[in-house]
C-alpha positions in Angstrom: 4.8 62.3 9.6 3.3 62.3 6.1 5.3 59.2 4.9 3.9 57.3 7.9 0.2 57.9 7.1 -2.2 55.5 5.2 -5.3 56.4 3.2 -7.6 55.4 6.1 -5.9 57.6 8.6 -7.3 61.0 9.7 -5.8 64.0 11.6 -7.0 65.6 14.8 -5.9 69.3 15.1 -6.6 70.8 18.5 -6.2 74.4 17.6 -4.2 77.6 18.5 -2.6 78.7 15.2 -1.7 82.3 16.1 1.4 83.1 18.2 0.9 83.7 22.0 1.6 87.5 21.8 -0.1 90.6 23.2 -3.5 91.4 21.7 -2.3 94.7 20.2 0.1 92.7 17.9 -2.8 90.9 16.2 -6.3 91.6 14.8 -9.3 89.6 13.6 -7.9 89.7 10.1 -4.5 88.6 11.3 -5.9 85.6 13.2 -8.0 84.5 10.2 -4.9 84.7 8.0 -2.9 82.7 10.5 -5.5 80.0 10.7 -5.7 80.0 6.9 -1.9 79.6 6.6 -1.9 76.6 9.0 -4.8 75.1 7.1 -3.0 75.4 3.8 0.2 73.9 5.3 -1.7 70.9 6.6 -3.5 70.4 3.3 -0.2 70.7 1.4 1.5 68.0 3.4 -1.5 65.7 3.9 -3.6 66.3 0.7 -5.5 63.0 0.9 -6.4 62.9 4.6 -9.4 64.4 6.4 -8.6 66.8 9.2 -10.8 67.4 12.2 -9.9 70.8 13.7 -11.0 72.3 17.0 -10.8 76.0 17.9 -8.3 77.2 20.5 -8.3 80.2 22.8 -5.8 82.0 20.6 -7.9 81.4 17.5 -9.9 84.5 18.3 -9.2 88.2 18.7 -8.8 89.4 21.4 -7.6 86.0 22.6 -9.8 84.0 24.9 -12.9 86.1 24.2 -15.0 83.7 22.1 -18.6 84.7 22.1 -21.6 82.3 22.1 -23.0 83.8 18.9 -21.9 83.8 15.2 -18.9 85.9 14.4 -16.2 86.5 11.8 -13.8 83.9 13.2 -16.4 81.0 13.3 -17.5 81.9 9.8 -14.0 82.2 8.4 -13.1 78.8 9.9 -16.1 77.2 8.3 -15.0 78.6 4.9 -11.4 77.4 5.4 -12.3 73.9 6.5 -14.9 73.2 3.8 -12.5 70.7 2.1 -12.7 68.5 5.3 -16.1 69.1 6.8 -19.7 68.4 5.6 -22.5 70.9 5.5 -24.1 70.0 8.8 -20.7 70.3 10.6 -20.0 73.6 8.9 -23.4 75.0 9.9 -22.8 74.5 13.7 -19.2 75.5 13.4 -20.2 78.8 11.8 -22.7 79.4 14.6 -21.0 78.3 17.7 -17.5 76.9 16.9 -18.4 73.2 17.4 -19.5 70.3 15.2 -19.8 66.6 14.8 -19.0 64.4 11.8 -18.9 60.8 10.9 -15.3 59.6 10.3 -16.4 56.2 8.9 -19.3 53.9 9.6 -19.4 53.4 13.4 -17.0 56.2 14.4 -17.9 59.9 14.9 -15.7 62.9 15.9 -17.3 65.5 18.1 -15.4 68.7 18.2 -16.2 70.9 21.2 -15.6 74.6 21.6 -14.3 74.5 25.2 -13.2 78.1 25.0 -16.8 78.9 25.8 -16.1 77.4 29.3 -12.6 78.9 29.7 -12.2 81.1 32.7 -10.6 84.1 31.0 -13.5 84.3 28.5 -15.5 87.3 29.8 -18.0 87.0 26.9 -19.5 83.8 28.4 -18.7 84.1 32.2 -22.3 84.4 33.2 -23.8 81.9 30.7 -25.2 78.6 31.9 -25.1 77.0 28.5 -23.2 79.2 26.1 -24.1 78.7 22.4 -26.4 75.9 23.6 -23.4 73.5 23.3 -24.3 71.4 26.4 -27.8 70.7 25.0 -26.3 70.0 21.5 -23.6 67.7 23.1 -26.1 65.6 25.0 -28.4 65.3 21.9 -25.5 64.3 19.7 -24.3 61.6 22.1 -27.8 60.2 22.4 -28.1 60.1 18.6 -24.7 58.4 18.4 -25.9 55.7 20.9 -29.0 55.1 18.9 -27.0 54.6 15.7 -24.5 52.3 17.6 -21.7 54.7 16.9 -18.6 55.3 19.0 -17.4 58.9 19.5 -14.1 60.6 19.8 -14.4 63.9 21.7 -11.8 66.5 20.6 -11.3 70.0 21.9 -8.6 72.5 22.8 -8.9 73.2 26.5 -9.3 69.8 28.3 -11.8 68.7 30.9 -10.5 67.9 34.4 -7.8 69.6 36.6 -4.5 71.1 35.6 -1.6 68.8 36.7 0.6 71.7 37.7 -1.8 74.0 39.6 -3.6 73.0 42.8 -7.4 73.1 42.8 -7.5 74.5 39.3 -9.8 73.0 36.6 -8.8 73.7 33.0 -12.2 75.3 32.4 -14.6 77.0 34.9 -15.5 74.7 37.8 -19.2 74.7 37.2 -18.8 73.9 33.5 -16.2 71.2 34.3 -18.7 69.6 36.6 -21.3 69.5 33.9 -19.0 68.2 31.3 -17.8 65.4 33.6 -21.4 64.5 34.4 -22.3 64.3 30.7 -19.2 62.3 29.8 -20.0 59.8 32.6 -23.6 59.4 31.5 -22.4 58.6 28.0 -19.3 56.7 28.8 -20.5 53.7 26.8 -20.5 55.8 23.6 -17.3 57.8 24.0 -14.2 55.8 23.0 -11.6 58.5 23.7 -10.9 62.2 24.4 -8.2 64.2 22.7 -7.1 67.7 23.9 -4.3 70.3 23.7 -3.8 73.7 25.3 -1.3 73.0 28.1 1.7 72.4 25.8 2.4 69.4 28.0 2.0 65.7 27.6 -0.5 64.1 30.1 -3.2 61.4 30.4 -6.4 61.1 32.4 -8.9 58.3 33.0 -12.5 59.2 33.6 -14.0 57.1 36.5 -17.7 56.7 37.4 -18.7 57.5 40.9 -18.0 54.0 42.1 -14.4 54.1 40.7 -15.0 52.1 37.6 -12.8 53.4 34.6 -14.9 54.6 31.7 -12.8 56.5 29.2 -9.2 57.3 28.4 -8.3 60.9 27.8 -5.1 62.2 26.1 -3.6 65.7 26.3 -1.1 66.2 23.5 1.9 68.5 23.8 2.4 71.3 21.4 4.8 72.0 18.5 5.7 75.3 20.2 7.5 75.5 23.5 5.9 77.5 26.4 7.4 78.6 29.7 5.8 80.7 32.4 8.0 82.9 34.5 7.4 80.8 37.6 8.0 77.4 36.0 11.4 75.7 36.1 10.8 73.9 32.9 9.5 74.2 29.3 8.6 71.7 26.6 10.2 70.4 23.5 8.0 70.4 20.3 6.1 67.2 19.7 3.5 65.5 17.5 2.1 62.0 17.7 0.3 59.1 16.1 -2.4 57.0 17.7 -3.2 53.4 17.1 -6.9 52.4 17.7 -8.9 49.2 17.6 -10.8 49.0 14.4 -13.6 47.1 16.2 -14.5 49.2 19.3 -12.2 52.2 18.5 -10.4 52.1 21.8 -7.0 53.7 21.8 -4.3 51.0 21.8 -1.1 53.0 21.7 0.7 56.3 21.1 3.8 57.0 19.1 5.2 60.4 20.1 7.8 62.2 18.0 9.8 65.2 19.3 12.4 67.8 18.4 15.2 68.4 21.0 15.5 72.2 20.8 18.9 72.3 22.5 20.3 69.9 20.0 18.6 71.6 17.1 20.0 75.0 18.1 23.5 73.5 18.4 23.4 71.7 15.1 21.3 74.3 13.3 18.9 71.7 11.9 15.7 69.9 13.0 16.1 66.2 13.6 12.7 64.9 14.6 12.7 61.4 16.2 10.7 59.0 18.2 10.5 60.0 21.9 8.5 57.0 23.1 5.9 54.4 22.4 3.5 54.5 25.4 2.8 50.8 25.9 6.5 50.0 25.8 7.4 52.9 28.1 5.0 51.8 30.8 4.7 48.1 30.2 1.0 48.3 29.2 -1.0 45.9 26.9 -3.0 48.8 25.5 -4.3 52.2 26.6 -7.9 51.2 27.4 -9.3 52.8 30.6 -8.4 50.0 33.0 -4.8 50.1 31.9 -4.6 53.9 32.4 -6.1 53.5 35.8 -3.5 50.9 36.7 -0.8 53.3 35.5 -2.1 56.1 37.6 -2.4 53.9 40.7 1.2 52.6 40.0 2.5 56.2 40.2 1.7 56.1 44.0 3.8 53.1 44.7 7.6 52.6 45.0 9.8 52.5 43.1 9.1 55.8 41.4 10.6 54.9 38.0 7.3 54.9 36.1 6.3 58.3 37.5 9.8 59.8 36.7 9.4 58.6 33.2 5.9 60.0 33.0 7.1 63.4 34.2 9.9 63.5 31.7 7.4 62.9 29.0 5.2 65.6 30.5 7.9 68.1 29.5 8.6 66.2 26.2 12.2 65.3 27.4 13.1 68.9 28.0 16.7 69.2 29.0 16.2 71.6 31.9 13.5 69.5 33.5 13.5 69.2 37.3 12.5 66.6 39.8 8.7 66.3 40.6 8.2 65.1 44.2 5.9 66.0 47.1 3.2 68.5 46.1 4.3 68.4 42.4 3.8 64.7 42.2 0.5 64.8 44.2 -1.0 67.3 41.8 0.1 65.2 38.8 -1.3 62.0 40.1 -4.6 63.4 41.3 -5.2 65.0 37.9 -4.7 61.7 36.2 -7.5 59.9 38.0 -9.9 62.5 39.4 -11.7 64.9 37.0 -14.6 66.1 39.2 -14.4 68.5 42.2 -15.3 66.1 45.0 -12.9 63.3 44.0 -10.0 65.7 43.2 -10.4 67.6 46.4 -10.3 64.4 48.4 -7.2 63.3 46.6 -5.2 66.5 47.1 -6.4 66.8 50.7 -5.5 63.2 51.6 -2.2 63.2 49.8 -3.1 59.9 48.1 -5.7 58.3 46.0 -9.0 58.2 47.9 -10.4 54.8 48.8 -13.4 54.9 46.4 -11.4 53.6 43.5 -12.3 50.0 43.1 -9.2 48.0 42.1 -11.3 45.1 40.8 -11.3 47.0 37.5 -7.6 47.3 37.2 
């Protein structure tokens, strides 16, 4: 990727440096060292680019248990990321694992610590606003609006519902509802969301309560494969480049590169290549919210070619991928267009997109 970058580019790193292994195989010191190793690797290959990291659920020990108070991991991350982040960003990072920073005049990155809202995090399970992040988020978005800035929201665990598990939001339901409400209220400021965590490739479009598309959301696949015992498929490693509009900062396209693991194991070498360009793959003009809504609605209609292509990309062209029909397809499509409990529940219960989506915006 390094030869493809330009001086004005920047990198979004959505977290999870340590391996996904049992807790007794790691420690706080080991996790800090692994984050440090990844930080050094990125700096070595992209020495002139600013990197905006977010903390993942494995970037703590024991995994998932991120507290809402200062700790050794937050403080170590702030030290490691000093070459990229400014003092104000480092201050909130060291206290709560989140920050915001101006990328360039008119564009701000807001890095959330969504592990604070993650179901397995027992340290915050009873907290209404862990680390005061909700209050900080709303204040930061209001300030950005006053300054006429656009905002990219980045985080590890996404907002919305998992596309492979029925009725399962990626974070706790009550926290998901609050995040969706905040993002709707500030939809005019937020130009895009960028997440990781699932190891799969998916998109979402945030709609207001009348069905108007507000914001495009992107969940990037991982450079590591992951397969749960009950899943029939895994993912190939992937990384990507985004093209955005220099005027309003809307996301225009995605170039995704991948490594075919089956082929790499056979040839004993890694040949990374382009998997797809999103606008070309789906016949879209750009990736603004109305276009992603049109894509999601199109998944419901015959023929099913677009959805089959989308599901192949979901697994990053994994060789052992299966067919996604019936319940599998329903969960995927509902997760694309419905991020709050009420709309998502209506979608999965009805077996189709509920009628409150207004197609005048498509």
